[in-house]
Each structure stands twice: as structure tokens, then as C-alpha cells.
N, C-alpha and C positions, 0 to 999 in steps of 0.2 A: 504493501499500499504506500503510495506517494504521498506525503504529507504537504498539502499546499494552504496557501493561505485560506482559500475558500473552505478547505476541511477544517482548518483551525476554527474559522466563524461557525462553521456546524457543530462543533465540540463544544463551544462556549455557549451557542443558544441551547443545546441540550442540557448543559451544566446549568445554566440559568433557569430554565423550565423545571428542573428536577429539584433543585436546592434555594429556589428563590425565598427570599426571608431567612436565610441560614443566618444564625447569630453566633457570638462566643459563647462557650459553655461555662467559662470563668466567671465566678460571681464577684462584683467588685462595686463599690460606691464612690470612689474617686480615682484620678489617674495614679496616685500612689499606691492605692490597694491593687489596682491593674498591674501596675509595676511589679510589685512584691508577687503577685499571683503567677506573672509569667516567667519570673527567675525561677519560682518553685515548680513550675511544671516543666523544666528540663528532665526528659527520661522519666516521667511521672504522669499520670493520667489526669486531666481535668477535674475528674470526679473525687479523686484522692485530694487534689490541690484544695478543692472546695470544702472538703470535710475539714481539713486542717485549718483554712482561714477562717471557718467558722468558730473555731475555738481561738485562733490568734487575732483576728482583728479587734473583737472586743476588748482584748488586752492592750493592744498597741496597734495604731493605724495612722501615725505620723512618724515622719524620720525622727524626731527627737524623741518620741516615745519609745521607738525601737532602740535608740541609743540608750535611754533610761533603762529598758529590758535587760540589756546586756547580752552578749552572744552567747554565753553559757545557757541562759534561759532559753535564748531562741531556738539553739540547736534542739533541746528537749521538745519545744513546742513543733518545729516542723520535721521533726525525725521520721515520720511515717512517709515524707515525700520522698526520702533516699537522697544519697549524698549530702545529707545534713549540714556537716562540718564545712565544706566548702561553699554551699549555699548560704549558710549563716554568715560566714566571712564576707562572702561578697555583698550581701544585704547590709550587713554592718558597716562596711567601707563604702557602699552606696549611699546609706543613710548620712553618714559624716561628711561626704562631699555635697549632698544635697543641703545640709545645714550650714556648712561654711561656704559654699560658693553660689547656691540658689536660693538663699533664704528659706529653706526648707519646703521648697515648691518644685514639683516635676517640671523640667524644662520642656517647652514646645518645640525645640530645634532638634532634629534628627543629630546634627553634628554636636550639639550637647549632650543628649542622651547617650550616645555611644562613648562619652568620656566616662560614664559611671561604671565604677567596677561590677562586673558580672553582666553587663548589658553588651549584646553585640548588636549586629544587624538586624536578626529576626526580632528581638525583645524590642528594640527601638520602633521597627515598623510596627510591629502590634501596637504599641502606645500610640504612635503618631497616627495610625488608623482608626483605632477601637477609641481611644479616650478623648482625641482632638479632631476626628473626622478629616483627617488629611489622606489624601490618595497615596496608598503605600501597599505592597505585597511583601509580606513576610513568608518567608520560605524556611517551614518546618520539615520534618521527615515525610509527612504526609504530601505536602505541596511538591517537594524534590521528586518524590517517588510518581506522583501523578502525572506531572509536567514532562517527566521523560517518558513514561510509559505513552502518553498521548502522542509525543513528540511537539506537544505544544509549545515547548521551550526546552532544549537539550542543555546538558551541561554535567561536569565531573564535579563542580563544586556550588553550593547554595547561592554565592554571588552570581555565577555565570547563568544559574536559572532564573535569578530574581530579575536579571537584565533582560533576559530571554522573555520572560513574562510581559515585562513593561512594554516590549516591542509588539508582543502578540495581542495584547488585551487593551482596549479603549483606556486611557486613563481614568475617565469618569467611572470606570467599573474595576479598578485595580482592587479596591478594599473588599468588594463583594465577592470578586473572583477568587480571593485568598481564602474566604469561607467555603465558597462551592467546592473547591479543590480538598480542604481539610475534611469536610462532609463525606465526600466520595471516597476519600481515602479510608475513613472510618467505617464506612457503612458497606462499600462494595469491592473497591479495589484496594484489598488489604495485601499486606507485605508478602505475606508467605502463600496465601491461597486466594487469590483475587477471585472474585465471584462473577466471571466473564458469562456465564449463562443469564445471569439477573441484571447485567449491566446494559443501562440503557445508551451507553456510548459504544457498544460492541462493534456497530457496522462501520464507526468511523473512527476506529481504534485500531494502529499498527500493532499493537502488543496483544490484541485479543486472541485468547486460546480458542483453537477451531475443535477442540474436543468437547 
């Protein structure tokens, strides 16, 4: 199957029709809570993160409160998310920088967001898109996998895929398309065993199984 611009448009149309209205699963009430939730979500399910933050945010939900809480206590509270020591260290360092350099407020600039410890392009793009409503495409494992399988955008690194998706998808749909790809990866095009027989994209997917 030759993947043309026309085929990519068909793929996007099907994704939009299938996952219209898809929203993040993370539960948050402020840009700061979203930032913390996304950091915690690394190699952890959103469901588990939500369970942890339901206990965490009533205790601390501002950078200063996290610093007052202390890293040791934070480690205890976020332990179910996995990699809790490194995540706690990153969160504590990020909170310190937020207090010292940004008056305790999450910056609205991508370039400033990626200066925060523990915040890479993916996390910064999620915050820009979800918290601040700016066009952005965050490439997590689902987005990376689906983009390559569909050849909507191909690449060996998340940055290559991100740049490819920016070219393939109209800018005004970047943020929405990010959620379409995530939901498709979770529900149908799974990592180990994609459900090709149930996939609405099967006829326009160059990676679809014929068995």
C-alpha cells in the first residue's frame, strides 16, 4: 500500500469520526496539577495516576506546598506510580524552579516549560495543549506507534514523528489528533496484539494484518 497525502487525509477523517470528543483521562484542576500528573504518568497508567493524585492533591497542589511536603513524604505518596524516587526528585526540583523563577506559576511558554526538571517535549506539549489550549502534538508511546504503523508520520525518534505529524495534520487539529491517536492505541492498535479485524482503519492502514 502506497501512503499518499490523500490516504493520510482518509486516515485522519476516520480517526476523527471514530474518536470525536476524545479527552485526556488524567484528572486535574489546574495547569500545575496537570504538570504533576503527566510527570507521574511516565510508564504508568492514567488510571493509577488518578488514584494517586486523588490522595496527593488534597495534601499539596501548589509548588510551595510540594516543597513544604518534602521529597521523602512525596516518595511515599507517589510510590504506586513506579520509579517514585526519580519522579519525586524531578517534581521537587521542578517545584523549586517554579517558585524561584516563575513565581510559583506554570509558564505558558514551551521553551520555558522544558527548562523544568523532568519536563521533556512530550510533557511540555501536553501542558501547552491541554492546560493552555495551544496547538501541540505530544508524542507518547501510543502516538509514536500508531503514527508509524499508519505511516501518517514515520521516524525513529519521538521528535521525528512529532515533526512529521505537524506536516501531516492541519495545525488547528493538532491537539485533537493527539487524543485520537492515543485512544486508538489504547482501544484497538495495541502494542503486542493489534486488533486489526476490528479496526476502522484497516482498509487504509499499510500495516494491517491480513490474517
